[in-house]
Biopython code that builds the backbone (N, CA, C, O; Angstrom):
import numpy as np
from Bio.PDB.StructureBuilder import StructureBuilder

atoms = [
    (1, "MET", "N", (6.115, -3.453, 1.307)),
    (1, "MET", "CA", (5.535, -4.059, 0.124)),
    (1, "MET", "C", (6.604, -4.143, -0.962)),
    (1, "MET", "O", (7.424, -3.235, -1.099)),
    (2, "ASN", "N", (6.597, -5.204, -1.713)),
    (2, "ASN", "CA", (7.505, -5.389, -2.835)),
    (2, "ASN", "C", (7.300, -4.262, -3.843)),
    (2, "ASN", "O", (6.164, -4.021, -4.253)),
    (3, "PRO", "N", (8.381, -3.547, -4.266)),
    (3, "PRO", "CA", (8.225, -2.439, -5.216)),
    (3, "PRO", "C", (7.554, -2.853, -6.520)),
    (3, "PRO", "O", (6.812, -2.062, -7.103)),
    (4, "PHE", "N", (7.797, -4.080, -6.993)),
    (4, "PHE", "CA", (7.165, -4.539, -8.226)),
    (4, "PHE", "C", (5.650, -4.597, -8.071)),
    (4, "PHE", "O", (4.912, -4.232, -8.987)),
    (5, "LEU", "N", (5.193, -5.050, -6.923)),
    (5, "LEU", "CA", (3.755, -5.166, -6.695)),
    (5, "LEU", "C", (3.075, -3.807, -6.688)),
    (5, "LEU", "O", (1.899, -3.700, -7.036)),
    (6, "ARG", "N", (3.808, -2.763, -6.291)),
    (6, "ARG", "CA", (3.243, -1.418, -6.310)),
    (6, "ARG", "C", (2.900, -0.990, -7.731)),
    (6, "ARG", "O", (1.996, -0.179, -7.930)),
    (7, "CYS", "N", (3.602, -1.517, -8.707)),
    (7, "CYS", "CA", (3.393, -1.125, -10.101)),
    (7, "CYS", "C", (2.210, -1.841, -10.740)),
    (7, "CYS", "O", (1.680, -1.363, -11.744)),
    (8, "LEU", "N", (1.789, -2.953, -10.197)),
    (8, "LEU", "CA", (0.732, -3.740, -10.818)),
    (8, "LEU", "C", (-0.577, -2.982, -10.984)),
    (8, "LEU", "O", (-1.178, -3.078, -12.054)),
    (9, "PRO", "N", (-1.061, -2.227, -9.984)),
    (9, "PRO", "CA", (-2.309, -1.497, -10.206)),
    (9, "PRO", "C", (-2.187, -0.479, -11.340)),
    (9, "PRO", "O", (-3.126, -0.313, -12.119)),
    (10, "LEU", "N", (-1.044, 0.205, -11.445)),
    (10, "LEU", "CA", (-0.854, 1.172, -12.514)),
    (10, "LEU", "C", (-0.853, 0.467, -13.862)),
    (10, "LEU", "O", (-1.385, 1.000, -14.836)),
    (11, "ALA", "N", (-0.267, -0.718, -13.934)),
    (11, "ALA", "CA", (-0.284, -1.489, -15.173)),
    (11, "ALA", "C", (-1.711, -1.888, -15.531)),
    (11, "ALA", "O", (-2.098, -1.827, -16.698)),
    (12, "ALA", "N", (-2.490, -2.292, -14.543)),
    (12, "ALA", "CA", (-3.889, -2.657, -14.799)),
    (12, "ALA", "C", (-4.673, -1.447, -15.275)),
    (12, "ALA", "O", (-5.497, -1.562, -16.183)),
    (13, "LEU", "N", (-4.429, -0.294, -14.677)),
    (13, "LEU", "CA", (-5.102, 0.924, -15.099)),
    (13, "LEU", "C", (-4.722, 1.268, -16.535)),
    (13, "LEU", "O", (-5.578, 1.664, -17.326)),
    (14, "THR", "N", (-3.463, 1.120, -16.869)),
    (14, "THR", "CA", (-2.997, 1.405, -18.218)),
    (14, "THR", "C", (-3.703, 0.518, -19.229)),
    (14, "THR", "O", (-4.212, 1.005, -20.239)),
    (15, "LEU", "N", (-3.736, -0.769, -18.963)),
    (15, "LEU", "CA", (-4.391, -1.693, -19.888)),
    (15, "LEU", "C", (-5.880, -1.419, -19.994)),
    (15, "LEU", "O", (-6.443, -1.436, -21.088)),
    (16, "ALA", "N", (-6.510, -1.171, -18.871)),
    (16, "ALA", "CA", (-7.946, -0.896, -18.892)),
    (16, "ALA", "C", (-8.240, 0.389, -19.657)),
    (16, "ALA", "O", (-9.226, 0.458, -20.392)),
    (17, "SER", "N", (-7.402, 1.403, -19.494)),
    (17, "SER", "CA", (-7.601, 2.656, -20.209)),
    (17, "SER", "C", (-7.421, 2.462, -21.698)),
    (17, "SER", "O", (-8.172, 3.022, -22.496)),
    (18, "LEU", "N", (-6.441, 1.680, -22.075)),
    (18, "LEU", "CA", (-6.198, 1.430, -23.489)),
    (18, "LEU", "C", (-7.349, 0.674, -24.122)),
    (18, "LEU", "O", (-7.671, 0.890, -25.290)),
    (19, "CYS", "N", (-7.958, -0.193, -23.375)),
    (19, "CYS", "CA", (-9.047, -1.000, -23.923)),
    (19, "CYS", "C", (-10.363, -0.239, -23.956)),
    (19, "CYS", "O", (-11.332, -0.707, -24.554)),
    (20, "GLY", "N", (-10.413, 0.929, -23.322)),
    (20, "GLY", "CA", (-11.646, 1.705, -23.295)),
    (20, "GLY", "C", (-11.989, 2.254, -24.659)),
    (20, "GLY", "O", (-12.606, 1.554, -25.462)),
    (21, "ASP", "N", (-11.615, 3.467, -24.943)),
    (21, "ASP", "CA", (-11.936, 4.133, -26.203)),
    (21, "ASP", "C", (-10.707, 4.117, -27.097)),
    (21, "ASP", "O", (-9.787, 4.913, -26.905)),
    (22, "ALA", "N", (-10.686, 3.225, -28.063)),
    (22, "ALA", "CA", (-9.524, 3.073, -28.938)),
    (22, "ALA", "C", (-9.252, 4.339, -29.729)),
    (22, "ALA", "O", (-8.099, 4.615, -30.060)),
    (23, "ARG", "N", (-10.272, 5.110, -30.038)),
    (23, "ARG", "CA", (-10.069, 6.347, -30.793)),
    (23, "ARG", "C", (-9.210, 7.327, -30.023)),
    (23, "ARG", "O", (-8.450, 8.083, -30.628)),
    (24, "ALA", "N", (-9.311, 7.333, -28.709)),
    (24, "ALA", "CA", (-8.526, 8.256, -27.896)),
    (24, "ALA", "C", (-7.044, 7.894, -27.917)),
    (24, "ALA", "O", (-6.200, 8.713, -27.555)),
    (25, "TRP", "N", (-6.729, 6.679, -28.335)),
    (25, "TRP", "CA", (-5.352, 6.210, -28.310)),
    (25, "TRP", "C", (-4.808, 5.952, -29.711)),
    (25, "TRP", "O", (-3.737, 5.361, -29.852)),
    (26, "SER", "N", (-5.521, 6.381, -30.746)),
    (26, "SER", "CA", (-5.102, 6.074, -32.105)),
    (26, "SER", "C", (-3.740, 6.664, -32.440)),
    (26, "SER", "O", (-2.989, 6.055, -33.201)),
    (27, "ASP", "N", (-3.397, 7.828, -31.899)),
    (27, "ASP", "CA", (-2.084, 8.429, -32.126)),
    (27, "ASP", "C", (-1.643, 9.158, -30.872)),
    (27, "ASP", "O", (-1.724, 10.385, -30.816)),
    (28, "PRO", "N", (-1.175, 8.426, -29.856)),
    (28, "PRO", "CA", (-0.809, 9.068, -28.594)),
    (28, "PRO", "C", (0.352, 10.038, -28.730)),
    (28, "PRO", "O", (0.543, 10.881, -27.853)),
    (29, "GLY", "N", (1.131, 9.950, -29.796)),
    (29, "GLY", "CA", (2.248, 10.869, -29.984)),
    (29, "GLY", "C", (1.855, 12.165, -30.645)),
    (29, "GLY", "O", (2.668, 13.083, -30.752)),
    (30, "GLN", "N", (0.627, 12.252, -31.085)),
    (30, "GLN", "CA", (0.147, 13.407, -31.835)),
    (30, "GLN", "C", (0.292, 14.713, -31.058)),
    (30, "GLN", "O", (0.613, 15.741, -31.655)),
    (31, "SER", "N", (0.071, 14.700, -29.778)),
    (31, "SER", "CA", (0.076, 15.935, -28.995)),
    (31, "SER", "C", (1.390, 16.187, -28.251)),
    (31, "SER", "O", (1.436, 17.032, -27.357)),
    (32, "ILE", "N", (2.446, 15.473, -28.602)),
    (32, "ILE", "CA", (3.741, 15.662, -27.936)),
    (32, "ILE", "C", (4.505, 16.783, -28.637)),
    (32, "ILE", "O", (4.788, 16.706, -29.833)),
    (33, "THR", "N", (4.830, 17.821, -27.877)),
    (33, "THR", "CA", (5.564, 18.956, -28.429)),
    (33, "THR", "C", (7.066, 18.750, -28.248)),
    (33, "THR", "O", (7.478, 17.936, -27.422)),
    (34, "PRO", "N", (7.889, 19.473, -29.006)),
    (34, "PRO", "CA", (9.337, 19.389, -28.801)),
    (34, "PRO", "C", (9.747, 19.767, -27.369)),
    (34, "PRO", "O", (10.691, 19.196, -26.822)),
    (35, "GLU", "N", (9.037, 20.727, -26.767)),
    (35, "GLU", "CA", (9.335, 21.125, -25.387)),
    (35, "GLU", "C", (9.081, 19.977, -24.414)),
    (35, "GLU", "O", (9.844, 19.772, -23.470)),
    (36, "MET", "N", (8.004, 19.234, -24.652)),
    (36, "MET", "CA", (7.698, 18.084, -23.796)),
    (36, "MET", "C", (8.801, 17.041, -23.924)),
    (36, "MET", "O", (9.259, 16.496, -22.920)),
    (37, "LYS", "N", (9.228, 16.762, -25.154)),
    (37, "LYS", "CA", (10.298, 15.785, -25.369)),
    (37, "LYS", "C", (11.563, 16.190, -24.626)),
    (37, "LYS", "O", (12.207, 15.363, -23.980)),
    (38, "THR", "N", (11.912, 17.464, -24.723)),
    (38, "THR", "CA", (13.114, 17.956, -24.037)),
    (38, "THR", "C", (12.987, 17.784, -22.532)),
    (38, "THR", "O", (13.916, 17.313, -21.876)),
    (39, "ARG", "N", (11.839, 18.165, -21.983)),
    (39, "ARG", "CA", (11.626, 18.062, -20.534)),
    (39, "ARG", "C", (11.633, 16.605, -20.074)),
    (39, "ARG", "O", (12.228, 16.281, -19.046)),
    (40, "TRP", "N", (10.973, 15.725, -20.832)),
    (40, "TRP", "CA", (10.844, 14.323, -20.429)),
    (40, "TRP", "C", (12.146, 13.554, -20.548)),
    (40, "TRP", "O", (12.337, 12.564, -19.842)),
    (41, "THR", "N", (13.046, 13.981, -21.420)),
    (41, "THR", "CA", (14.309, 13.249, -21.578)),
    (41, "THR", "C", (15.449, 13.885, -20.800)),
    (41, "THR", "O", (16.587, 13.426, -20.897)),
    (42, "ALA", "N", (15.171, 14.932, -20.032)),
    (42, "ALA", "CA", (16.212, 15.613, -19.254)),
    (42, "ALA", "C", (16.498, 14.927, -17.926)),
    (42, "ALA", "O", (17.298, 15.421, -17.131)),
    (43, "SER", "N", (15.858, 13.803, -17.682)),
    (43, "SER", "CA", (16.047, 13.095, -16.418)),
    (43, "SER", "C", (16.527, 11.678, -16.688)),
    (43, "SER", "O", (16.692, 11.264, -17.836)),
    (44, "GLU", "N", (16.743, 10.953, -15.611)),
    (44, "GLU", "CA", (17.277, 9.590, -15.689)),
    (44, "GLU", "C", (16.225, 8.567, -15.258)),
    (44, "GLU", "O", (15.237, 8.929, -14.620)),
    (45, "PRO", "N", (16.429, 7.288, -15.601)),
    (45, "PRO", "CA", (15.454, 6.252, -15.234)),
    (45, "PRO", "C", (15.061, 6.241, -13.752)),
    (45, "PRO", "O", (13.902, 5.974, -13.434)),
    (46, "ARG", "N", (15.978, 6.521, -12.859)),
    (46, "ARG", "CA", (15.629, 6.566, -11.427)),
    (46, "ARG", "C", (14.565, 7.637, -11.184)),
    (46, "ARG", "O", (13.636, 7.429, -10.404)),
    (47, "ASP", "N", (14.704, 8.782, -11.855)),
    (47, "ASP", "CA", (13.723, 9.858, -11.722)),
    (47, "ASP", "C", (12.365, 9.415, -12.261)),
    (47, "ASP", "O", (11.323, 9.754, -11.699)),
    (48, "TRP", "N", (12.387, 8.656, -13.355)),
    (48, "TRP", "CA", (11.140, 8.181, -13.959)),
    (48, "TRP", "C", (10.408, 7.253, -12.993)),
    (48, "TRP", "O", (9.187, 7.327, -12.852)),
    (49, "ALA", "N", (11.165, 6.381, -12.331)),
    (49, "ALA", "CA", (10.560, 5.458, -11.365)),
    (49, "ALA", "C", (9.965, 6.227, -10.193)),
    (49, "ALA", "O", (8.865, 5.917, -9.738)),
    (50, "ASN", "N", (10.693, 7.235, -9.700)),
    (50, "ASN", "CA", (10.180, 8.049, -8.596)),
    (50, "ASN", "C", (8.932, 8.823, -9.005)),
    (50, "ASN", "O", (8.008, 8.990, -8.209)),
    (51, "GLU", "N", (8.910, 9.294, -10.245)),
    (51, "GLU", "CA", (7.737, 9.990, -10.769)),
    (51, "GLU", "C", (6.519, 9.055, -10.779)),
    (51, "GLU", "O", (5.428, 9.445, -10.363)),
    (52, "SER", "N", (6.711, 7.846, -11.246)),
    (52, "SER", "CA", (5.616, 6.873, -11.282)),
    (52, "SER", "C", (5.150, 6.506, -9.875)),
    (52, "SER", "O", (3.956, 6.340, -9.630)),
    (53, "PHE", "N", (6.101, 6.383, -8.958)),
    (53, "PHE", "CA", (5.734, 6.052, -7.585)),
    (53, "PHE", "C", (4.939, 7.190, -6.950)),
    (53, "PHE", "O", (4.007, 6.946, -6.184)),
    (54, "ALA", "N", (5.307, 8.443, -7.270)),
    (54, "ALA", "CA", (4.558, 9.589, -6.751)),
    (54, "ALA", "C", (3.114, 9.553, -7.248)),
    (54, "ALA", "O", (2.197, 9.913, -6.511)),
    (55, "ILE", "N", (2.909, 9.125, -8.483)),
    (55, "ILE", "CA", (1.546, 8.988, -9.018)),
    (55, "ILE", "C", (0.801, 7.904, -8.239)),
    (55, "ILE", "O", (-0.367, 8.073, -7.889)),
    (56, "ALA", "N", (1.480, 6.802, -7.973)),
    (56, "ALA", "CA", (0.852, 5.706, -7.218)),
    (56, "ALA", "C", (0.477, 6.147, -5.809)),
    (56, "ALA", "O", (-0.518, 5.679, -5.255)),
    (57, "GLU", "N", (1.268, 7.047, -5.227)),
    (57, "GLU", "CA", (0.992, 7.531, -3.870)),
    (57, "GLU", "C", (-0.106, 8.585, -3.813)),
    (57, "GLU", "O", (-0.644, 8.853, -2.739)),
    (58, "ALA", "N", (-0.446, 9.186, -4.944)),
    (58, "ALA", "CA", (-1.450, 10.250, -4.963)),
    (58, "ALA", "C", (-2.804, 9.726, -4.475)),
    (58, "ALA", "O", (-3.186, 8.593, -4.770)),
    (59, "VAL", "N", (-3.504, 10.546, -3.743)),
    (59, "VAL", "CA", (-4.789, 10.154, -3.163)),
    (59, "VAL", "C", (-5.780, 9.722, -4.240)),
    (59, "VAL", "O", (-6.473, 8.719, -4.071)),
    (60, "LYS", "N", (-5.857, 10.470, -5.352)),
    (60, "LYS", "CA", (-6.869, 10.143, -6.377)),
    (60, "LYS", "C", (-6.586, 8.815, -7.063)),
    (60, "LYS", "O", (-7.490, 8.207, -7.636)),
    (61, "THR", "N", (-5.337, 8.360, -7.009)),
    (61, "THR", "CA", (-4.998, 7.088, -7.624)),
    (61, "THR", "C", (-5.576, 5.925, -6.817)),
    (61, "THR", "O", (-5.960, 4.904, -7.388)),
    (62, "GLY", "N", (-5.638, 6.074, -5.502)),
    (62, "GLY", "CA", (-6.269, 5.081, -4.657)),
    (62, "GLY", "C", (-5.482, 3.803, -4.425)),
    (62, "GLY", "O", (-6.046, 2.795, -4.001)),
    (63, "TYR", "N", (-4.168, 3.836, -4.702)),
    (63, "TYR", "CA", (-3.351, 2.631, -4.533)),
    (63, "TYR", "C", (-2.730, 2.524, -3.161)),
    (63, "TYR", "O", (-2.353, 1.434, -2.730)),
    (64, "CYS", "N", (-2.618, 3.654, -2.464)),
    (64, "CYS", "CA", (-1.883, 3.667, -1.203)),
    (64, "CYS", "C", (-2.746, 4.107, -0.037)),
    (64, "CYS", "O", (-3.581, 5.004, -0.153)),
    (65, "ALA", "N", (-2.525, 3.459, 1.069)),
    (65, "ALA", "CA", (-2.980, 3.947, 2.361)),
    (65, "ALA", "C", (-1.691, 4.289, 3.089)),
    (65, "ALA", "O", (-0.984, 3.399, 3.561)),
    (66, "MET", "N", (-1.385, 5.580, 3.182)),
    (66, "MET", "CA", (-0.116, 5.997, 3.762)),
    (66, "MET", "C", (-0.133, 5.783, 5.274)),
    (66, "MET", "O", (-1.022, 6.265, 5.976)),
    (67, "LEU", "N", (0.857, 5.058, 5.752)),
    (67, "LEU", "CA", (1.086, 4.848, 7.178)),
    (67, "LEU", "C", (2.506, 5.312, 7.449)),
    (67, "LEU", "O", (3.463, 4.563, 7.256)),
    (68, "GLY", "N", (2.634, 6.562, 7.900)),
    (68, "GLY", "CA", (3.964, 7.145, 8.033)),
    (68, "GLY", "C", (4.558, 7.322, 6.650)),
    (68, "GLY", "O", (3.943, 7.940, 5.781)),
    (69, "ASP", "N", (5.751, 6.785, 6.441)),
    (69, "ASP", "CA", (6.406, 6.858, 5.136)),
    (69, "ASP", "C", (6.099, 5.646, 4.263)),
    (69, "ASP", "O", (6.609, 5.540, 3.148)),
    (70, "SER", "N", (5.280, 4.747, 4.756)),
    (70, "SER", "CA", (5.005, 3.506, 4.054)),
    (70, "SER", "C", (3.714, 3.600, 3.226)),
    (70, "SER", "O", (2.671, 4.036, 3.713)),
    (71, "CYS", "N", (3.820, 3.181, 1.972)),
    (71, "CYS", "CA", (2.666, 3.132, 1.068)),
    (71, "CYS", "C", (2.145, 1.693, 1.078)),
    (71, "CYS", "O", (2.794, 0.791, 0.548)),
    (72, "ASN", "N", (0.986, 1.484, 1.674)),
    (72, "ASN", "CA", (0.410, 0.144, 1.789)),
    (72, "ASN", "C", (-0.861, 0.044, 0.959)),
    (72, "ASN", "O", (-1.574, 1.029, 0.769)),
    (73, "MET", "N", (-1.134, -1.153, 0.473)),
    (73, "MET", "CA", (-2.371, -1.371, -0.280)),
    (73, "MET", "C", (-3.572, -1.058, 0.617)),
    (73, "MET", "O", (-3.601, -1.457, 1.782)),
    (74, "PRO", "N", (-4.560, -0.344, 0.073)),
    (74, "PRO", "CA", (-5.772, -0.055, 0.856)),
    (74, "PRO", "C", (-6.730, -1.244, 0.796)),
    (74, "PRO", "O", (-7.546, -1.331, -0.122)),
    (75, "GLY", "N", (-6.643, -2.138, 1.739)),
    (75, "GLY", "CA", (-7.481, -3.330, 1.713)),
    (75, "GLY", "C", (-6.863, -4.404, 0.846)),
    (75, "GLY", "O", (-5.658, -4.406, 0.595)),
    (76, "SER", "N", (-7.707, -5.320, 0.392)),
    (76, "SER", "CA", (-7.186, -6.462, -0.350)),
    (76, "SER", "C", (-7.085, -6.225, -1.852)),
    (76, "SER", "O", (-6.373, -6.959, -2.537)),
    (77, "SER", "N", (-7.788, -5.205, -2.386)),
    (77, "SER", "CA", (-7.726, -4.962, -3.825)),
    (77, "SER", "C", (-8.099, -3.511, -4.135)),
    (77, "SER", "O", (-8.626, -2.789, -3.288)),
    (78, "VAL", "N", (-7.814, -3.116, -5.352)),
    (78, "VAL", "CA", (-8.193, -1.792, -5.838)),
    (78, "VAL", "C", (-9.262, -2.002, -6.905)),
    (78, "VAL", "O", (-9.047, -2.741, -7.865)),
    (79, "THR", "N", (-10.402, -1.360, -6.740)),
    (79, "THR", "CA", (-11.481, -1.469, -7.710)),
    (79, "THR", "C", (-11.307, -0.390, -8.773)),
    (79, "THR", "O", (-11.205, 0.795, -8.455)),
    (80, "ILE", "N", (-11.274, -0.807, -10.028)),
    (80, "ILE", "CA", (-11.115, 0.137, -11.118)),
    (80, "ILE", "C", (-12.460, 0.250, -11.837)),
    (80, "ILE", "O", (-12.826, -0.593, -12.656)),
    (81, "SER", "N", (-13.184, 1.324, -11.499)),
    (81, "SER", "CA", (-14.512, 1.566, -12.077)),
    (81, "SER", "C", (-14.373, 2.442, -13.325)),
    (81, "SER", "O", (-13.293, 2.956, -13.618)),
    (82, "LEU", "N", (-15.468, 2.603, -14.047)),
    (82, "LEU", "CA", (-15.487, 3.468, -15.220)),
    (82, "LEU", "C", (-15.160, 4.906, -14.821)),
    (82, "LEU", "O", (-14.413, 5.588, -15.523)),
    (83, "GLU", "N", (-15.709, 5.365, -13.713)),
    (83, "GLU", "CA", (-15.427, 6.719, -13.241)),
    (83, "GLU", "C", (-13.942, 6.882, -12.919)),
    (83, "GLU", "O", (-13.341, 7.916, -13.210)),
    (84, "TYR", "N", (-13.372, 5.862, -12.323)),
    (84, "TYR", "CA", (-11.948, 5.875, -11.984)),
    (84, "TYR", "C", (-11.104, 5.971, -13.260)),
    (84, "TYR", "O", (-10.147, 6.742, -13.325)),
    (85, "LEU", "N", (-11.468, 5.184, -14.264)),
    (85, "LEU", "CA", (-10.743, 5.219, -15.535)),
    (85, "LEU", "C", (-10.839, 6.585, -16.191)),
    (85, "LEU", "O", (-9.841, 7.117, -16.677)),
    (86, "GLU", "N", (-12.022, 7.145, -16.205)),
    (86, "GLU", "CA", (-12.208, 8.454, -16.820)),
    (86, "GLU", "C", (-11.409, 9.525, -16.099)),
    (86, "GLU", "O", (-10.842, 10.411, -16.738)),
    (87, "ALA", "N", (-11.357, 9.455, -14.776)),
    (87, "ALA", "CA", (-10.624, 10.445, -13.991)),
    (87, "ALA", "C", (-9.116, 10.322, -14.187)),
    (87, "ALA", "O", (-8.406, 11.326, -14.139)),
    (88, "ASN", "N", (-8.624, 9.122, -14.403)),
    (88, "ASN", "CA", (-7.177, 8.899, -14.489)),
    (88, "ASN", "C", (-6.643, 8.726, -15.905)),
    (88, "ASN", "O", (-5.430, 8.628, -16.090)),
    (89, "GLN", "N", (-7.513, 8.686, -16.903)),
    (89, "GLN", "CA", (-7.061, 8.476, -18.275)),
    (89, "GLN", "C", (-6.027, 9.510, -18.733)),
    (89, "GLN", "O", (-5.076, 9.128, -19.415)),
    (90, "PRO", "N", (-6.162, 10.804, -18.393)),
    (90, "PRO", "CA", (-5.137, 11.756, -18.818)),
    (90, "PRO", "C", (-3.756, 11.441, -18.245)),
    (90, "PRO", "O", (-2.742, 11.638, -18.916)),
    (91, "VAL", "N", (-3.719, 10.958, -17.018)),
    (91, "VAL", "CA", (-2.442, 10.589, -16.395)),
    (91, "VAL", "C", (-1.837, 9.399, -17.125)),
    (91, "VAL", "O", (-0.638, 9.382, -17.403)),
    (92, "VAL", "N", (-2.656, 8.415, -17.431)),
    (92, "VAL", "CA", (-2.181, 7.225, -18.137)),
    (92, "VAL", "C", (-1.651, 7.600, -19.513)),
    (92, "VAL", "O", (-0.585, 7.138, -19.920)),
    (93, "LYS", "N", (-2.393, 8.433, -20.225)),
    (93, "LYS", "CA", (-1.969, 8.839, -21.568)),
    (93, "LYS", "C", (-0.623, 9.554, -21.513)),
    (93, "LYS", "O", (0.265, 9.274, -22.318)),
    (94, "GLU", "N", (-0.472, 10.474, -20.568)),
    (94, "GLU", "CA", (0.796, 11.196, -20.457)),
    (94, "GLU", "C", (1.941, 10.262, -20.081)),
    (94, "GLU", "O", (3.045, 10.390, -20.609)),
    (95, "GLN", "N", (1.686, 9.333, -19.180)),
    (95, "GLN", "CA", (2.742, 8.388, -18.785)),
    (95, "GLN", "C", (3.172, 7.519, -19.966)),
    (95, "GLN", "O", (4.357, 7.224, -20.119)),
    (96, "LEU", "N", (2.213, 7.106, -20.801)),
    (96, "LEU", "CA", (2.556, 6.320, -21.985)),
    (96, "LEU", "C", (3.338, 7.153, -22.991)),
    (96, "LEU", "O", (4.274, 6.657, -23.619)),
    (97, "GLN", "N", (2.955, 8.417, -23.145)),
    (97, "GLN", "CA", (3.699, 9.299, -24.036)),
    (97, "GLN", "C", (5.133, 9.471, -23.543)),
    (97, "GLN", "O", (6.081, 9.391, -24.324)),
    (98, "LYS", "N", (5.281, 9.706, -22.245)),
    (98, "LYS", "CA", (6.617, 9.850, -21.664)),
    (98, "LYS", "C", (7.437, 8.586, -21.880)),
    (98, "LYS", "O", (8.616, 8.650, -22.228)),
    (99, "ALA", "N", (6.807, 7.443, -21.674)),
    (99, "ALA", "CA", (7.514, 6.165, -21.845)),
    (99, "ALA", "C", (8.028, 6.021, -23.269)),
    (99, "ALA", "O", (9.163, 5.590, -23.475)),
    (100, "GLY", "N", (7.212, 6.373, -24.251)),
    (100, "GLY", "CA", (7.627, 6.276, -25.645)),
    (100, "GLY", "C", (8.796, 7.189, -25.965)),
    (100, "GLY", "O", (9.759, 6.774, -26.610)),
    (101, "VAL", "N", (8.712, 8.433, -25.514)),
    (101, "VAL", "CA", (9.789, 9.398, -25.748)),
    (101, "VAL", "C", (11.064, 8.954, -25.046)),
    (101, "VAL", "O", (12.153, 9.032, -25.617)),
    (102, "ARG", "N", (10.931, 8.495, -23.822)),
    (102, "ARG", "CA", (12.107, 8.080, -23.048)),
    (102, "ARG", "C", (12.725, 6.807, -23.610)),
    (102, "ARG", "O", (13.948, 6.678, -23.648)),
    (103, "LEU", "N", (11.897, 5.870, -24.044)),
    (103, "LEU", "CA", (12.419, 4.652, -24.663)),
    (103, "LEU", "C", (13.176, 4.997, -25.948)),
    (103, "LEU", "O", (14.236, 4.432, -26.220)),
    (104, "ALA", "N", (12.635, 5.915, -26.724)),
    (104, "ALA", "CA", (13.318, 6.337, -27.955)),
    (104, "ALA", "C", (14.696, 6.907, -27.627)),
    (104, "ALA", "O", (15.665, 6.626, -28.332)),
    (105, "ARG", "N", (14.791, 7.701, -26.565)),
    (105, "ARG", "CA", (16.084, 8.268, -26.162)),
    (105, "ARG", "C", (17.058, 7.169, -25.759)),
    (105, "ARG", "O", (18.224, 7.188, -26.155)),
    (106, "VAL", "N", (16.580, 6.219, -24.977)),
    (106, "VAL", "CA", (17.444, 5.112, -24.536)),
    (106, "VAL", "C", (17.937, 4.315, -25.742)),
    (106, "VAL", "O", (19.119, 3.978, -25.816)),
    (107, "LEU", "N", (17.059, 4.014, -26.676)),
    (107, "LEU", "CA", (17.448, 3.252, -27.853)),
    (107, "LEU", "C", (18.394, 4.060, -28.752)),
    (107, "LEU", "O", (19.353, 3.506, -29.289)),
    (108, "ASP", "N", (18.136, 5.342, -28.916)),
    (108, "ASP", "CA", (19.039, 6.193, -29.702)),
    (108, "ASP", "C", (20.428, 6.194, -29.082)),
    (108, "ASP", "O", (21.429, 6.103, -29.793)),
    (109, "THR", "N", (20.493, 6.295, -27.773)),
    (109, "THR", "CA", (21.786, 6.292, -27.077)),
    (109, "THR", "C", (22.471, 4.927, -27.244)),
    (109, "THR", "O", (23.670, 4.859, -27.517)),
    (110, "ALA", "N", (21.715, 3.863, -27.082)),
    (110, "ALA", "CA", (22.288, 2.516, -27.165)),
    (110, "ALA", "C", (22.821, 2.200, -28.557)),
    (110, "ALA", "O", (23.832, 1.514, -28.704)),
    (111, "PHE", "N", (22.133, 2.707, -29.576)),
    (111, "PHE", "CA", (22.525, 2.387, -30.945)),
    (111, "PHE", "C", (23.273, 3.515, -31.640)),
    (111, "PHE", "O", (23.528, 3.461, -32.843)),
    (112, "GLY", "N", (23.628, 4.556, -30.849)),
    (112, "GLY", "CA", (24.467, 5.627, -31.381)),
    (112, "GLY", "C", (23.806, 6.554, -32.364)),
    (112, "GLY", "O", (24.481, 7.114, -33.228)),
    (113, "ASN", "N", (22.510, 6.734, -32.260)),
    (113, "ASN", "CA", (21.808, 7.670, -33.171)),
    (113, "ASN", "C", (21.688, 9.036, -32.556)),
    (113, "ASN", "O", (21.131, 9.944, -33.173)),
]
sb = StructureBuilder()
sb.init_structure("model")
sb.init_model(0)
sb.init_chain("A")
sb.init_seg("    ")
for serial, (resi, resn, name, xyz) in enumerate(atoms, 1):
    if name == "N":
        sb.init_residue(resn, " ", resi, " ")
    sb.init_atom(name, np.array(xyz, "f"), 0.0, 1.0, " ", f" {name:<3s}", serial, name[0])
structure = sb.get_structure()
């Protein structure tokens, strides 16, 4: 499967979660501690991609039907129900927080801050 296509369900989950309860997302950086920032920026973009892929491979995510080492789509589509969103919202929130912290690090490095 094309690696880009593997990311599409996670992107759909992210958007659906964001559109759910706006109050839960009013300040996603509010709960980020200095320790979390240090841990999240101690790795490289390749590690971040592998981390996201591991989430996609997790059974509760429902994106993969593992056949040996291959992660294949389970059927023709992934159904994202309200229960599914509620179960995965903490993962989505943390991934968005990590993305913000990591993007800030990349931009600080690029612009010499």
